[in-house]
MARKE-989216 format. One record per residue (C-alpha): z, y, x. Coordinates in steps of 0.2 Angstrom, whole numbers, plus 5000, padded with zeros to 4 digits. Layout:
% MARKE-989216
ZYX/...
***
This chain:
% MARKE-989216
478145064876/477345224884/478345354894/478045474879/478845354867/480445354877/480845524869/481045454852/482845524850/482145704851/481545804836/479645804832/479445974839/480345934855/479345774856/477745874855/478245994868/478645844880/477045754876/476045904882/477145944897/476845764903/474945804903/474845964913/472945934916/472645954897/473746104897/472846184911/471146144902/471746234886/472446374897/470746404905/469946404888/471146534882/470846644897/468946624894/469246684876/470246834883/468846874895/467546864882/468446994872/468647104887/466847084890/466447144873/467547294875/466847334893/465047324886/465447434871/466547564880/466147574898/464347604898/463747444906/461947444910/461647274903/462647124896/462447044913/463247194922/464747184910/464846994912/464947014931/466447144929/467347024917/467146874928/467446954946/468047124943/469647204941/470347274924/469247414917/469847564908/469647494890/470147634880/470547824883/471947804871/473547764881/474347674867/472847564863/472647534882/474447484884/474447374869/472947284875/473547264893/475247194887/474347074876/473247014890/474746994902/475746904889/474446774885/473946764903/475746724909/476046604895/474546494899/474746514918/476546474919/476846344906/475846204915/476946234931/478546214920/478046034916/479345954929/480746064922/480346024904/480145844906/481645824917/482745914904/481945804890/482345644899/484245704901/484345764883/483545604876/484745494886/486145594879/485545594861/485345404862/487145384867/487645504853/488045644864/487545824858/485945884866/485046044863/483146044860/481946074875/481146204864/482646314867/482546294886/480646334885/481046494875/482246554888/481046514902/479546604893/480746754889/480746794908/478946794909/478646894893/479747034900/478747024916/477147034906/477747184897/478247274913/476547224922/475547284907/476447454907/476247464926/474347414925/474047544911/474847684921/474147624938/472347614931/472347804927/472947844944/471747734953/470347814943/470747984950/471047914968/469447814969/468847644973/469247644992/471147664988/471047524975/470247414988/471547455001/472947414988/472047254983/472047205002/473847255004/474447154989/473546994996/474447025013/476147045004/475846884994/475246795009/476746835020/477946805006/477346625006/478246605022/479946675017/481546585014/481746654997/480046584992/480546414999/482246414990/481446464973/480046334975/481346204979/482246234963/480646234953/480146064961/481745984959/482546034943/483645874940/485045934952/485146104943/485246024926/486445894932/487646024939/487446154925/487346034910/487846114893/487746064875/487746234867/486146324861/486546484870/486946394886/485346304886/484346464883/485346534898/484746384908/482946424903/483246604909/483846544926/482446434928/481246574923/482046684936/481846544949/479946534944/479846724945/480546724962/479246594967/477746674960/478046854958/477046904974/475546794968/475646874951/475747044959/473947024965/473347024947/473847214946/472647254960/471247124959/471247144940/472047064925/470347024918/469646944933/469446764926/469046684943/470646754951/471646704935/471046524936/471246514955/473046574954/473446454939/472846304949/473746364965/475446394956/475446234946/474946124961/476246204972/477646164960/477045984956/476945924974/478245904988/477145965002/478046085014/476346135022/475446185006/476446345003/476046395021/474246355019/474146465004/474946605013/473746595028/472246595016/472946745007/473346835023/471546805029/470846865012/471947025013/471347055031/469447035026/469647155011/470547285022/469247285036/467647245026/466547395021/465847285007/467047234994/465947224979/466947074971/468447184971/467847364969/468147434951/466647494941/466047674945/
***
């Protein structure tokens, strides 16, 4: 009997969720495909609305550039930005939630096998994603307003902000708060064991708390998307890989190594006169 078949006491929908949570590589591949699709749609809008000289120029902006001003209409720009951030946070954060979902499913399946009431892992996932959807809405609104000010301030200011955000993310990797939140994300069993509930509202609240732990772990990395660009596909994929690997390993050195790399990148961006990969389109 496979490990996936061990969850036979869960509902079909919950069984499906756990099956994919136990295969984070497959989830990551799907996530990358979704991000590429989002990037392709952004590419089309950039090519149509931003006056790119060629399709290749627009492709370069979509792959390696920050978010473009996709519409002069604030409401349309806000809606598109929030949609991008919602999809992006969903596909970037769900693979990293695999340890939490599988751990809860193991406990719930054991409880169900003994005839003890257990709430579906889907409720836990819903609570977890609620935190990130709230973050996505706030980030989308911030980006839409932020982009208009950056357009007025010029590319030099946006480059300095990008460098500063990389430095903040890098130094945060060494903080006690980062370490505490990452430990909760890596080792969810103790949390569920100490806070186990069998009511739907209670499990949803556990998902919210786990989402907050994850936010505390990853907010500084996600913040860099505001300055490097929410349509920067290379940066999206890099962050998704980093955050997932960071949560699925027990290495104490890895977070510090990531922090050192971010600090180095931030310093390079701030002191280098040539930042073509970060500079917004003219």
